C-alpha positions, 0 to 999 in steps of 0.5 A: 500500500501507499502512504496516503495523506487526505490533504484539503489545502486552504492556505495554498489557495490564498493569493500567491503573495502569501507564500512561495511554492517550493518542494523539499530538498531530497536527503541521502538516507532518511531513517525514522527515529520516532513516530508519534503513533497516537497523533498519526491516528488522530490525523487520520493517517496510517502509522504502520505505513508511516513507519515504512521506508516510504513513510520515512522518505515522506517525513524527511522530504525525500518524496512528496505525497499525493495531494500535497501542495508544498509551500513556504509561508511568507511573514515578517516580524519583530525580532528582539524589538527590531522589525524585519520586513521579510522573514518567512519559512527559511527551513520549513515547508508546509506539505498541506492540511488535513482534517483530523478526527475531531474535525479540526484542520491541521497543518503538516509541516516539515522543519529542516527540509531544505532551503526556500526563497526565505532562507536568507543564505541559510541551508534550510536544514536542522540539526538533530539536537534542536529536532529532538528538543522540539519533539520532547518539549512540544509533546511534554507541553501537550501532556501538561494540557497547554495549547501547542504545536505537536510533533508527528515524527523525527527523522535523521537524514543521513547527512550532516549539517554544519553548526560550528561543527558537523552534526547529524541532520534531521527533519521534524514533522510539525503539526499545528492548527495553523502556522499563521503568526502575528508576523504574517499580518505584519508582512502585508501591513508593512507593504500597506496591502490592506486587501491582503490583511483583510483576506488573511483576517477572513481566513483566520476567522474562518479557520480559528474563530468561525463563530465570529463570521457573522459578528458585526465588527468581526475584525474587532472581535478577532483581535479580542479573541486572539488577546484572550487566547494569548493571555490564557496561554501565557498564564499557563506557561508561567504556571509550569515554569516555562520560558519560551526564550524567543517571543518574537512576533513571528513566533506568536501564533494567531491560533493561541498555540505555543510555537517554535521551541528554540532556546526554550526551557523549564526553570529549576530553581524559581527565579522571575528573572530567569533567562536561558536563551543564549541570544537573549542577552538583555533578558527581554524574554525572561520568565516574568517578562513574558506577559508584558511581551505578549501584550507588546506583540498583540499591540503589533497585531492591532496596528496591522488591523487598524485599517480594517477597524475604521478609516478614521485612524484616531478612532481605530486606535482608540478601539484597538486600545480598548480591546488590548486593555483586556489583556492584563485582567484576563491574564491576571484572572487566569494566572491567579486562579491557576496559582490558587489551584496550585496551593490547594485553594478551592475558593477565593478570599481576600489575601490569597494573592498576597499569601501566594506571592509570599510563597513565591518570594520565599522560593526565589530567596531560597532557590527552591525548585519551582516544580517540586515545591508545588508538587510536595505542597500537595503532600504537605496538605496531608502530612505536616512532616512532608518534605516541601520544606526541604526545597528551601535553603532555609527551611524555616522560611517555608515553615513561617509561610506554611503556618499562614497557609494552613490557617487559610486551608482551615477556612475551606470544607474540602478534606486533605485527601481531596485537596492533595488529589486536586493539587497533584492534578495541576502540579506536575512532578515530571517536566523536561528538565534541561539537563535531561534534554541535553543528556538525551541529545548527546546520546542521540548524536552517538546514535543511542536513542534509548534515553530519548524514548524513555524521556518521552515516555515519562513526560507523557504522564507528567502528573502521575507518580512513576516510581520506576522513573522517580529520578527524572523528577530530580533537579540537576546537581550543580555540575549538571545545570544547564545555564544556556539553551540555543536556537539551533538555526 
């Protein structure tokens, strides 16, 4: 049998200015590393066929399946605050779109599949390390319940790429609700092509926000919907200690999904100023800056939509500002509600926000592990002798806070066991810790994929106690700490 993709391509039907038609560049000897079989089934694909040599060739870009309409999407973007009018898919090619089993349209894109007209002198390829990092972290985010692009497959190409040194080449098959970004709107707005901005907005509404098609001011409603999704997304990032690392406008998805896992990382010790990205020298995208940057990015989207709001610029600006003004409250509401759940509060009372902030301040001062502190807090809700305090350099700091916390818990009706179960359902024990990811990559470069397989397996159940894999919950030892993560382009 032949591998079949039931493509129904809509983005490729937009005007030619939206993309460049380009086929993937064949590779020497593709070999499948990992196929996400449950995702393949969700997409209506046959995983058994994808695991054949023919499937590996398609997933590596060596051959193009019937019905595909390969394109590299055009977009612009602010990169670390500086506007670049043309970026585009420089090493990614969208094969096409399928309708999954839930009726959702999903992009299937090859990342690392060769040069495109947007490559800007790059080779269009990807090294094995960044491909495995994106596979691991994107699937971990999915398991954590956070909106995200997904990874269908990782393939080695049988070729090397040069990134200071020669590294094994690889291709990631990425799945997304779409790859439309704030930067996609900026591409056309910078060219003063209002017709294209309108066509893109209409496409986004039809694809991601169909309920808005009949709304009287649908472009206003579109901006409001994107603001709401982004505010909730960033709150969820912070609640698990995730740092994107490169929140440029071309990495901000209109769908509200997390996209582009380059120098991303999860915090170990809690530090609001934490930066891992090697290219974020000024800390623009530090952990605690992410809500502010998300609003900055959304403001750039609003600027693109102004001509669709009103012919009167001052009126359009005022309307956009009013919509953007909802971001802070939406984010704060989602974030504070999430924090209350993390500390086991079922109701909201005056003083809760200050109580939780006191905990965060103590964690920062005592270099407490973000993930384990909250996970152990569930045990402490049941047993006063539980070792949440062991996460603190000065355990007395936890004891002082815990007295106030237990007094607050006494005001609620839930029992200790119910509270711990609720806390464990939102406080993961397993995250893709940086030192674990780096160890997996080093093993894979030496053609040992067993650590990769095991880490992916553990991270698929982040909230479950897995006694056989308890070591994966441990923070790094001093000599294991990863201080920087890298983009990989």
